[in-house]
Backbone bond lengths (Angstrom), bond angles and torsions (degrees), N, CA, C in turn:
res aa  C-N    CA-C-N  psi(-1)  N-CA   C-N-CA  omega(-1)  CA-C   N-CA-C  phi
1 M - - - 1.455 - - 1.533 108.62 -
2 S 1.305 115.93 127.93 1.461 122.12 -178.64 1.532 110.22 -73.91
3 K 1.342 116.03 132.32 1.460 121.38 -179.38 1.522 110.90 -102.07
4 I 1.324 115.27 140.71 1.456 123.07 176.74 1.524 107.00 -126.47
5 L 1.335 117.33 134.14 1.461 121.19 175.79 1.527 108.21 -101.40
6 V 1.329 116.17 119.79 1.462 121.92 178.14 1.520 107.66 -113.21
7 V 1.329 115.13 118.75 1.463 122.00 -176.41 1.518 109.30 -109.98
8 G 1.320 116.75 120.40 1.458 121.05 172.62 1.514 107.79 -97.52
9 L 1.330 117.16 122.93 1.458 118.86 -179.72 1.520 111.10 -86.02
10 G 1.313 114.42 144.37 1.455 121.90 179.41 1.512 109.45 175.96
11 N 1.319 115.50 -172.08 1.460 122.37 176.83 1.516 108.77 -122.60
12 M 1.328 115.97 139.87 1.461 121.60 176.80 1.523 109.46 -72.11
13 G 1.304 115.82 151.37 1.465 120.62 174.82 1.515 112.18 115.55
14 D 1.320 115.09 143.01 1.460 121.59 -177.27 1.523 112.82 -58.40
15 E 1.339 117.01 -34.69 1.471 119.49 -176.68 1.533 112.80 -65.97
16 Y 1.337 117.70 -17.01 1.469 121.53 -179.51 1.523 112.83 -102.16
17 Q 1.321 117.26 -8.09 1.452 122.46 -167.45 1.533 115.69 -51.60
18 N 1.298 119.43 -48.59 1.464 120.93 -174.75 1.535 111.70 -106.35
19 T 1.338 116.16 33.40 1.467 119.74 -178.01 1.525 111.33 -97.13
20 R 1.320 114.50 160.36 1.474 120.77 178.52 1.529 111.35 -60.58
21 H 1.325 115.94 -38.33 1.466 121.45 -176.93 1.526 111.60 -65.58
22 N 1.326 117.72 -19.30 1.464 121.59 -176.66 1.520 113.58 -98.06
23 I 1.323 118.39 17.37 1.461 119.78 -176.57 1.533 111.87 -60.25
24 G 1.327 117.98 -30.55 1.472 120.58 176.71 1.518 111.60 -61.34
25 F 1.337 116.78 -44.16 1.467 121.38 176.19 1.524 109.64 -62.78
26 T 1.330 116.34 -44.07 1.466 121.49 -176.47 1.533 111.28 -60.81
27 V 1.333 116.56 -42.06 1.471 120.51 179.06 1.532 109.79 -62.46
28 L 1.333 117.56 -45.16 1.472 119.91 179.84 1.528 111.49 -67.73
29 D 1.334 116.89 -38.06 1.471 119.67 177.20 1.530 110.61 -62.33
30 T 1.327 116.67 -38.67 1.470 121.26 179.62 1.527 110.58 -65.53
31 L 1.339 117.18 -45.04 1.463 120.94 177.41 1.535 110.03 -61.42
32 A 1.325 116.36 -42.43 1.467 120.78 179.82 1.530 110.55 -61.17
33 K 1.332 116.68 -42.77 1.465 120.81 179.83 1.526 110.61 -64.99
34 E 1.350 117.51 -41.84 1.472 122.10 179.45 1.522 112.04 -58.73
35 H 1.334 116.16 -33.53 1.470 121.00 -173.64 1.530 113.11 -113.20
36 N 1.329 116.36 16.53 1.473 121.46 179.65 1.522 113.27 52.35
37 L 1.331 116.17 44.05 1.460 121.35 177.87 1.519 108.71 -95.28
38 K 1.313 115.63 149.70 1.465 121.18 176.22 1.530 108.00 -117.69
39 F 1.329 115.58 132.29 1.459 119.99 173.41 1.522 108.43 -80.14
40 R 1.323 115.52 139.57 1.458 120.98 174.77 1.531 107.69 -115.07
41 V 1.315 116.37 146.33 1.460 120.13 177.35 1.521 106.93 -78.12
42 D 1.317 115.82 126.56 1.461 121.68 -178.77 1.520 107.58 -137.31
43 R 1.306 116.87 -168.52 1.462 121.39 -177.47 1.525 111.08 -64.46
44 L 1.315 117.51 118.64 1.471 126.46 174.62 1.529 114.65 64.68
45 A 1.346 118.27 6.71 1.470 119.07 -176.69 1.523 111.54 -167.13
46 S 1.324 114.79 161.98 1.466 121.77 163.71 1.525 104.87 -92.63
47 V 1.324 116.11 135.01 1.466 121.10 -170.18 1.529 110.86 -129.89
48 A 1.325 115.30 140.17 1.466 121.82 171.54 1.522 107.10 -139.58
49 E 1.316 116.68 154.03 1.464 120.21 177.97 1.519 109.71 -121.73
50 F 1.316 113.56 146.44 1.459 121.53 -174.45 1.526 107.33 -142.30
51 R 1.323 117.58 129.66 1.464 121.19 178.78 1.523 109.77 -112.17
52 T 1.334 115.05 136.24 1.457 120.31 175.86 1.523 109.25 -155.57
53 K 1.314 116.41 135.45 1.462 123.74 174.91 1.535 113.51 45.04
54 G 1.314 116.16 49.55 1.455 120.77 176.86 1.520 114.79 75.15
55 R 1.312 117.37 11.82 1.464 121.70 179.23 1.522 109.33 -118.23
56 S 1.313 115.14 144.74 1.457 121.68 174.85 1.526 107.19 -111.58
57 L 1.324 116.39 114.85 1.452 121.57 179.05 1.516 108.61 -98.12
58 I 1.316 116.06 122.78 1.453 121.44 174.81 1.524 105.54 -100.32
59 L 1.326 115.77 114.16 1.459 122.03 -177.25 1.520 108.25 -98.54
60 I 1.328 116.83 125.87 1.467 118.20 177.05 1.523 111.22 -128.23
61 K 1.339 112.52 142.38 1.455 122.01 171.40 1.535 104.76 -117.03
62 P 1.362 117.35 101.82 1.469 119.38 -176.44 1.530 112.28 -55.92
63 S 1.326 115.48 139.00 1.466 121.08 177.00 1.524 110.75 -99.92
64 T 1.314 116.64 12.34 1.461 123.22 -175.85 1.524 112.89 -87.22
65 F 1.309 118.44 -0.96 1.458 125.11 -168.91 1.521 108.45 70.99
66 M 1.315 114.55 153.61 1.461 123.56 -171.21 1.529 113.79 -48.29
67 N 1.328 116.59 -49.83 1.465 120.55 -171.48 1.524 114.17 -68.44
68 L 1.334 118.12 -9.58 1.466 121.99 178.44 1.527 111.66 -121.74
69 S 1.326 116.50 24.66 1.481 121.54 -177.16 1.523 112.55 -57.46
70 G 1.321 117.32 -32.40 1.469 121.39 -177.95 1.510 113.33 -57.62
71 K 1.328 116.77 -34.20 1.463 121.40 -179.65 1.530 110.24 -61.15
72 A 1.339 116.49 -46.88 1.465 120.90 179.53 1.529 111.08 -67.93
73 V 1.338 117.12 -43.09 1.466 121.39 -179.67 1.522 109.78 -59.37
74 N 1.326 116.66 -49.26 1.459 121.23 -179.01 1.526 111.35 -61.74
75 Y 1.332 117.29 -44.18 1.461 120.94 179.76 1.531 111.11 -58.20
76 W 1.342 116.95 -48.64 1.461 120.03 -176.17 1.532 112.49 -72.79
77 M 1.323 117.29 -30.08 1.471 119.13 173.76 1.524 109.77 -63.84
78 Q 1.346 117.30 -43.84 1.463 121.36 179.31 1.530 110.55 -67.43
79 M 1.325 115.70 -47.02 1.464 121.97 -176.93 1.529 111.61 -58.36
80 E 1.322 117.00 -42.97 1.462 121.77 -176.20 1.536 113.03 -97.70
81 K 1.344 116.29 2.31 1.474 121.81 -179.94 1.540 111.52 55.27
82 I 1.319 114.30 53.97 1.463 122.00 -178.11 1.527 108.22 -111.82
83 D 1.334 115.84 128.94 1.465 118.92 178.68 1.527 110.05 -89.38
84 K 1.322 115.75 169.43 1.475 120.79 -173.00 1.533 112.95 -64.32
85 E 1.326 118.70 -21.01 1.470 121.27 177.19 1.526 112.16 -70.39
86 R 1.331 116.30 -16.57 1.467 120.73 -179.44 1.530 111.24 -115.34
87 L 1.337 114.78 30.12 1.465 122.57 177.55 1.521 108.74 -114.37
88 L 1.332 116.61 132.62 1.459 122.39 174.26 1.524 108.03 -130.15
89 V 1.335 116.37 127.24 1.459 122.13 179.08 1.528 108.41 -112.23
90 I 1.330 116.85 128.73 1.464 122.23 178.58 1.526 108.06 -103.72
91 T 1.335 115.79 124.14 1.455 120.45 -173.85 1.524 112.70 -140.29
92 D 1.315 115.73 154.94 1.461 121.40 172.23 1.528 108.57 -75.87
93 D 1.339 116.47 153.02 1.466 119.93 179.88 1.528 109.99 -145.63
94 I 1.332 116.13 115.91 1.469 120.23 179.98 1.526 111.95 -78.07
95 A 1.334 117.55 -12.70 1.469 120.59 179.60 1.530 111.90 -79.94
96 L 1.323 116.90 -11.17 1.468 121.29 179.43 1.525 109.37 -107.24
97 P 1.332 116.52 142.50 1.466 119.53 175.96 1.531 111.18 -59.24
98 F 1.322 115.91 152.18 1.460 121.85 -179.60 1.533 111.29 -48.19
99 G 1.340 115.74 129.59 1.457 121.76 174.82 1.522 115.31 84.54
100 T 1.335 117.77 -7.87 1.462 120.48 178.89 1.524 109.03 -73.01
101 L 1.331 116.41 132.93 1.462 121.87 178.66 1.515 108.83 -115.28
102 R 1.323 116.32 129.80 1.444 120.65 -178.50 1.520 109.31 -139.24
103 M 1.331 116.29 119.30 1.461 120.56 175.43 1.516 108.23 -99.25
104 K 1.328 115.47 137.89 1.466 121.54 178.68 1.522 108.96 -138.27
105 G 1.326 115.78 152.73 1.457 121.02 179.74 1.510 114.37 -85.26
106 K 1.327 116.59 -14.49 1.465 122.03 178.49 1.522 107.23 -168.29
107 G 1.319 115.82 174.06 1.457 118.66 177.69 1.508 111.99 158.95
108 S 1.327 114.97 178.15 1.460 119.67 179.78 1.527 109.15 -80.19
109 D 1.325 115.50 172.68 1.463 119.19 177.36 1.527 111.31 -77.92
110 G 1.337 117.38 -13.00 1.464 121.35 177.98 1.518 113.34 57.28
111 G 1.337 117.20 26.30 1.457 120.63 -179.08 1.518 114.03 80.78
112 H 1.338 117.40 5.47 1.472 121.85 -179.52 1.524 108.69 -86.21
113 N 1.334 117.01 120.52 1.464 120.90 -174.53 1.521 113.60 -65.01
114 G 1.330 117.62 -31.97 1.465 119.90 177.31 1.522 111.18 -65.85
115 L 1.342 116.31 -48.01 1.474 120.41 178.03 1.526 110.87 -64.35
116 K 1.329 116.27 -39.48 1.471 120.92 179.93 1.523 109.91 -58.29
117 N 1.331 117.13 -45.51 1.454 120.70 -179.40 1.526 111.58 -67.44
118 I 1.324 117.98 -40.78 1.466 121.23 177.70 1.527 109.21 -59.50
119 Q 1.326 117.09 -46.30 1.466 121.08 -179.34 1.522 111.46 -64.03
120 E 1.330 117.68 -37.83 1.471 120.26 177.64 1.525 110.88 -65.37
121 V 1.329 116.85 -45.87 1.466 120.92 -176.62 1.529 111.22 -69.92
122 L 1.336 117.25 -43.22 1.470 120.21 -178.90 1.530 112.43 -81.69
123 N 1.327 115.92 -13.94 1.464 122.04 -179.24 1.531 112.18 61.29
124 T 1.335 115.75 35.50 1.466 120.80 177.22 1.525 109.67 -160.89
125 S 1.315 115.66 154.44 1.471 120.74 172.18 1.530 109.17 -111.79
126 E 1.322 116.04 9.67 1.464 121.29 -178.07 1.526 111.30 -95.83
127 Y 1.306 114.39 75.43 1.455 122.28 173.11 1.526 106.06 -147.87
128 A 1.326 116.18 152.72 1.465 120.37 -175.91 1.518 110.82 -73.80
129 R 1.334 113.36 144.83 1.454 118.81 174.44 1.515 109.26 -140.79
130 L 1.311 114.43 146.46 1.456 121.89 174.67 1.521 105.44 -109.88
131 R 1.320 114.83 109.37 1.456 121.26 -178.21 1.529 108.64 -91.88
132 F 1.318 115.94 125.83 1.464 123.02 -177.74 1.526 107.27 -109.48
133 G 1.324 116.19 110.75 1.460 120.59 -177.66 1.512 112.86 -65.57
134 V 1.334 115.48 127.13 1.464 120.91 177.59 1.533 110.83 -112.21
135 G 1.343 115.67 1.34 1.463 119.48 179.73 1.515 111.74 79.15
136 S 1.318 114.98 -179.86 1.471 120.02 -177.86 1.527 110.22 -141.51
137 E 1.323 115.07 47.43 1.463 120.89 -177.57 1.526 111.32 -83.54
138 F 1.330 116.19 59.71 1.462 119.59 179.22 1.520 109.27 -137.97
139 S 1.326 114.77 154.46 1.460 118.71 178.89 1.523 109.63 -85.55
140 K 1.297 115.43 161.67 1.470 122.62 -176.97 1.535 110.96 -49.33
141 G 1.327 115.00 130.76 1.456 120.67 178.76 1.528 114.10 83.33
142 R 1.331 118.34 1.36 1.470 121.56 -176.12 1.537 112.33 -110.34
143 Q 1.330 117.26 16.18 1.463 121.44 -176.74 1.530 112.75 -58.47
144 V 1.333 117.02 -44.88 1.468 120.15 -178.07 1.529 110.20 -62.76
145 D 1.336 116.60 -45.44 1.470 120.00 178.38 1.523 110.39 -59.44
146 Y 1.322 116.29 -38.83 1.468 120.98 -178.14 1.525 111.30 -65.95
147 V 1.338 117.54 -53.10 1.474 118.91 -176.06 1.526 111.72 -69.34
148 L 1.331 117.22 -28.31 1.462 120.00 177.65 1.525 112.05 -90.48
149 G 1.334 115.75 2.04 1.462 120.78 178.18 1.523 111.34 -84.39
150 N 1.330 115.36 158.19 1.465 121.13 178.67 1.525 110.75 -75.34
151 W 1.321 115.26 152.89 1.454 121.44 173.46 1.527 109.00 -63.69
152 T 1.303 116.34 149.28 1.463 119.66 173.87 1.528 108.18 -76.47
153 E 1.329 116.36 165.83 1.469 120.78 178.46 1.533 110.27 -59.46
154 E 1.321 115.89 -42.47 1.464 121.74 179.46 1.536 110.98 -62.94
155 E 1.346 116.69 -44.08 1.470 121.12 178.41 1.525 110.52 -63.36
156 N 1.333 116.88 -41.93 1.467 120.28 179.93 1.523 111.83 -55.62
157 K 1.328 117.20 -42.11 1.480 121.29 179.04 1.531 110.19 -65.85
158 A 1.324 116.54 -44.46 1.468 121.30 -177.81 1.534 111.75 -70.49
159 L 1.326 116.74 -22.28 1.470 120.87 -178.34 1.519 113.43 -67.74
160 V 1.322 117.66 -34.48 1.467 121.26 -171.74 1.536 112.71 -50.90
161 P 1.354 120.48 -54.52 1.468 118.96 -179.94 1.534 113.22 -69.20
162 R 1.335 117.39 -28.17 1.472 120.27 179.99 1.532 110.35 -72.01
163 I 1.319 116.19 -38.76 1.471 120.09 177.39 1.525 109.31 -66.52
164 K 1.338 117.25 -40.05 1.471 120.65 177.21 1.530 110.03 -60.03
165 M 1.346 116.19 -43.06 1.459 118.81 178.20 1.539 110.75 -63.75
166 A 1.324 117.14 -37.56 1.471 120.64 178.44 1.531 110.85 -63.04
167 T 1.344 117.54 -39.89 1.472 119.13 178.04 1.532 109.83 -66.79
168 D 1.332 117.08 -38.57 1.469 120.49 176.45 1.526 110.56 -62.13
169 M 1.322 116.59 -39.13 1.464 120.84 -179.56 1.525 111.38 -67.15
170 L 1.328 117.59 -40.05 1.464 117.78 -179.15 1.523 110.90 -70.09
171 V 1.332 117.65 -35.13 1.474 120.28 174.77 1.533 109.02 -67.62
172 G 1.330 117.36 -38.82 1.463 121.51 176.06 1.516 111.63 -59.60
173 F 1.324 117.10 -44.84 1.468 121.59 178.03 1.527 110.15 -54.61
174 A 1.339 115.92 -43.55 1.466 120.99 -176.91 1.521 112.55 -73.13
175 T 1.341 117.39 -31.85 1.461 119.47 -171.70 1.531 114.43 -103.60
176 I 1.330 118.04 -41.50 1.473 119.43 -178.29 1.525 112.45 -108.73
177 G 1.335 116.82 -7.13 1.450 120.98 175.22 1.523 114.17 95.06
178 L 1.307 114.41 168.50 1.460 123.13 -175.65 1.525 112.61 -61.01
179 Q 1.335 117.35 -53.11 1.464 120.51 -173.68 1.529 112.68 -61.64
180 L 1.322 117.38 -48.92 1.467 120.29 179.96 1.517 111.98 -64.52
181 T 1.329 116.94 -36.47 1.460 120.13 178.83 1.524 109.86 -66.81
182 M 1.328 117.17 -43.18 1.476 120.24 178.28 1.534 109.99 -61.39
183 T 1.322 116.79 -44.89 1.456 120.92 179.86 1.529 111.75 -62.46
184 S 1.329 116.31 -41.08 1.467 121.18 -177.42 1.506 114.61 -73.59
185 F 1.342 117.59 -33.68 1.469 119.76 -169.30 1.527 116.38 -116.79
186 N 1.329 118.46 -33.35 1.471 118.22 -175.17 1.524 109.41 -57.83
187 N 1.312 115.41 143.19 1.478 123.55 178.20 1.512 114.33 69.66
188 K 1.332 118.77 20.84 1.479 121.38 176.81 1.493 110.12 -105.19
């Protein structure tokens, strides 16, 4: 059975739960709820497993905090013997308009500290990522407050179908592959 590592980026703790920066955790929590999965606390992450169409998806929410996400990613890649072609990282992105979903096979960290750390630890930027647009409705110098801020009531309502699409995209990555998933979902 082919294994896929899906990493949702975020920060542990109740104070971060409904923040823009935690959209990676939120997407994995939504998938877990859809399939009655339970996350267990394990080494460097909360972990759940999900099987579909001959694939085993290992879902992790790093407990290392955002800026040290690479440590958890590297550990679980080694532990499960997963190469970078079968790694998908879900992250928030202020460069994309709110609700925009974009899957890519490689790319820069775009100033995102979680991606920056993953790239430093893995020594590559060639791994798939699902970028979830959170918008950039903040004034100069207020980026940290914005990404660590809670979603508005209006955003919360609009998030539901976008998060569902993100879960469909991560299952697509595991079952039909990167290229077909990008063709089917990007720009929708």
